[in-house]
N, C-alpha and C positions, 0 to 999 in steps of 0.2 A: 504494499499500500504506500510506503514511503517512497519507493522509486516512482510509482505512477504520479504521485503528486510533485516530485522534483522534475519530472520530465518537462512539462510546459515551461516551468521556470528556467530550466537549463536551456531550452530551445530559444527563449526570449533573451537570455544572457548571451548565448553564443552568436545569435543573430545580430544583436546590437553591436558586439565586439567586431564581428566581420564587417559590418556596415560602417562602423567608425574607422576601421583600418583602411577600408577601400577609399573613404573620403580623405583620410589623413595622407595616405601614401601616393594617391593618384590625383584626385580632384583638386586638393588644396595646392600641390606644387604646380598643376597646370594653370590654375587661376592665377597664381602668384607670378609665374613666368610671363604670362600674358600681359600683366599689368606692370612688370618690373620696369620695362622700358619707359613707361609713362611716369614711373616714380623715381627715375634715376637722378633727376635734378633735385628732388626733395631729399633723397637719401644722401646725396653728395653734401647738402647743406646740414643735415642733422647728424649724418654719420650713424644712424640707428637702423639696424635691419635684424628683427627678432628671428624671422624665418630663414635668414641666410645660412647660419651654421647647419640646420637640418637639411637644407637643400644640397649643401656642399658635401655633407658627410651622409649619404644614404645608408651606408652600412651601420654606422652608429645609430641612425634613426630607427632602423629596423631592429637592431638589438634592444634598443630601449622599448620599442613597441612589443617585442617578444617578451620582455621582462614584465611589462604591464599585463599582457595576456596571461603569462604564467601565474602572476600574482592573483589575477581574477579567478582562474581555474582553481588554484589552491583555496582560495577564500570560499569559493562555492562548495568544494568538496567538505570544507569544515562547517558549512552553514547548517545550523540545527533546524530540522523540520519536524514538526509534531504531526502525526497522522490525524489527530483530533485536537486542534488548537483549542485551548481552555479560555473561553470567553464568557464572562459574567453579564448575561443580559438581563437588565431589570424586568422581572416578570412576577406577577401577582395572579393567583387563581382564587376565584370567588366560587363558593359552593352554597347550595340551598337544598334543603330536603323537605319533601311533602309525601308523607307515607301513604301508599295506595294510589298515588297519581300516575297516570300512564305517561310514557315519553312524550306524546303529543300535547298533553295537558301541561306538562313541566315546561315544554318549549314555549307554549303560547301564553300561559299565565304567569310564569316565573322567570324563564330566560329572557323573553322579549322585553319586559319592563326594565330588568336590570341592564341589558344591552343598550337600551335607550339612554339611560342615565350614565352608565359607564363610558359610553361613547363620546360624552361631552368633556371628558378628562383631557387635558393638554398633554401631548407627548406620547399618545398612544400610537404605536406603529402597526400592531396586529392584534386582532380580537377574535378568539375562536370559542365557540359554544358547543356543548355536548349535553343532551338531555337523555336520560335513561329512566327506567322505572323508579319512581320515587325520589329521583335526585337530578340536579342539573349542576353543570360546572362551566364557569366562563373563565378563560385564560387571557390575561392582558400582557402584552409585551410592549415595553416602552423604549424610547430612543436611548441610545448608549449613554447619552449625557444626562439623562433624567436621574434625579435623586430618588432612590427607591424608597426612602422614608417619607418624602414629600409625596410620592405617588401613593403610598399606603394611606396617607392621611386623606388624599382626594378620593380614594376608592371607598374608604370608610364614609365620607360624606355622601358620596353617590348612592351607597347602599341606604343610608338613612333617608335620602330623598326618594329613593324608589319604593320605600316601605309603604307608602300610601297606595301605590298601584299594584302591589301584591295581594294575592287572595288572603282573605281573613282566616282561612284554615291553615295558613302557614304560620304555625305557632312559634317556631324558633327563628331568631334573626339570621339572615345569610352570613356566613363566616368567610374570611378571606386570610390568605397567608402568602409569604414570599416563597417562590420556588426557583430552582435553577435548572433550566432546560438542558444544560450541559451535563447534568448527572442522570438524565434519562437514559435508559438502555437503548442501544441502536440495533440490537438483535436479541430475540428471545428464542431459545431452543427448548422444546419439550420432548423428553425422552420416556419410552415405555418399553417394557419387556415382559414377555410371558414366562421366561425362565429364571429371571433375576429378581431379588428382592429390592426394595426401595434403597436399603443401605449399600448394596452392591452396585446398584445404578448411580448412586451418589459417588461412591469411590471411583467408579470408571470415569464419570465426568470430571472429577477433580484431577485425576492422575493422567488421563489420556486426552479428553476433549478440550479441557481448559489449557493444557499445555500446548496442544496443536494450535489453538487460536491465539496464544500469546507469542508464537513464533512469527 
């Protein structure tokens, strides 16, 4: 996985280095030589010619360029790359419970009023809702620069404002809490066996499957 993530970055770096070297070794000298005749009088007066040493010493220029390229390659090889970069996205989840209510009822009478009030909070970048039997949950993701404590206060105020629009049978106040999406699992495996006990399955997963996934 790390190699697959490095490949686009490596292509971009290599392509940029090749393009820069072509411009440096070919385009720049050609343009300089084309205008050098026009600037001879000025250079004679000032005596300053920055590009002159590089034009007169192409081997030294080439060696310097190769040194820069080699340093870039070595720096790229030592570049730390995380398969799953750890980013703390300000996220708050709101939950509400109404025993016996169907998912459709939860979506229309509980989730929708909460969504209308929560959607007015500043800095919300994404809002997702999930309604199931007797429960509904709304997940709010905020901009990276949003203070999570301030966002929590805004969520609390929005829940209080939405209370008048919620059904009277909703006895408990909707709750909210901070969550970290980076801690959510990216893959869930379920194993069953007709010949092994749960303890044996657990040992096989810990000693074989888990070790293979960590490689």
